[in-house]
Each structure stands twice: as C-alpha cells, then as structure tokens.
C-alpha positions in Angstrom: -0.1 0.0 0.0 3.0 2.4 0.6 4.3 1.6 -2.4 1.6 3.2 -4.7 3.0 6.6 -4.9 6.5 5.7 -5.0 8.2 7.3 -8.0 10.6 4.9 -10.0 14.1 6.1 -10.3 15.9 6.8 -13.7 18.1 3.7 -13.0 14.9 1.4 -12.3 13.4 2.7 -15.7 16.6 2.0 -17.8 16.9 -1.3 -16.1 13.3 -2.3 -17.1 14.1 -0.9 -20.6 17.2 -3.0 -20.9 15.5 -6.0 -19.9 12.7 -5.6 -22.5 15.3 -5.1 -25.3 17.2 -8.0 -24.2 14.1 -10.1 -24.4 13.1 -8.7 -27.7 16.6 -9.4 -29.1 16.5 -13.0 -27.9 13.2 -13.5 -29.7 14.6 -12.0 -32.8 17.6 -13.8 -32.9 16.3 -17.0 -34.3 13.9 -14.9 -37.0 15.5 -11.8 -37.9 19.1 -11.3 -37.5 19.2 -7.6 -38.8 16.6 -6.6 -36.1 18.1 -8.6 -33.7 21.4 -6.8 -34.1 19.5 -3.4 -33.9 17.9 -4.3 -30.6 21.3 -5.5 -29.2 23.1 -2.4 -30.2 20.2 -0.2 -28.6 20.5 -2.5 -25.4 24.1 -1.7 -25.1 23.7 1.8 -25.3 21.1 1.7 -22.3 23.6 -0.5 -20.6 26.2 2.2 -21.0 23.8 4.9 -19.4 23.0 2.4 -16.7 26.8 2.0 -15.9 27.6 5.7 -16.1 24.7 6.5 -13.5 26.0 3.9 -11.0 29.5 5.5 -11.2 
C-alpha cells in the first residue's frame, strides 16, 4: 500500500528498458538477424547509461 505513490528512479526505468530490449533481442535472434542486431545495439546503449549512473 505504501508503494503506491513511490516514483521509479531513472536507474530502475533504464533497467526495465534494458530487460525488455534483451528479451526482444533474444526472440528476434532466431528469426530476423538484422532486427536482432539493432535491438542488441540499442540495449548496449542503455547499459552504458546504466553504468554511467552507477559510477
């Protein structure tokens, strides 16, 4: 109940976005290699932002 109004931090948002991109990358890796590579590159950019925030 107390978590209802808790705002998510930028780090949490980026982590969720990274997880979604990696899941999409995994799905596409068996069907569409070009799209899979795009998702992976996008996920790496998000990971770099996560690492920058953590340091």
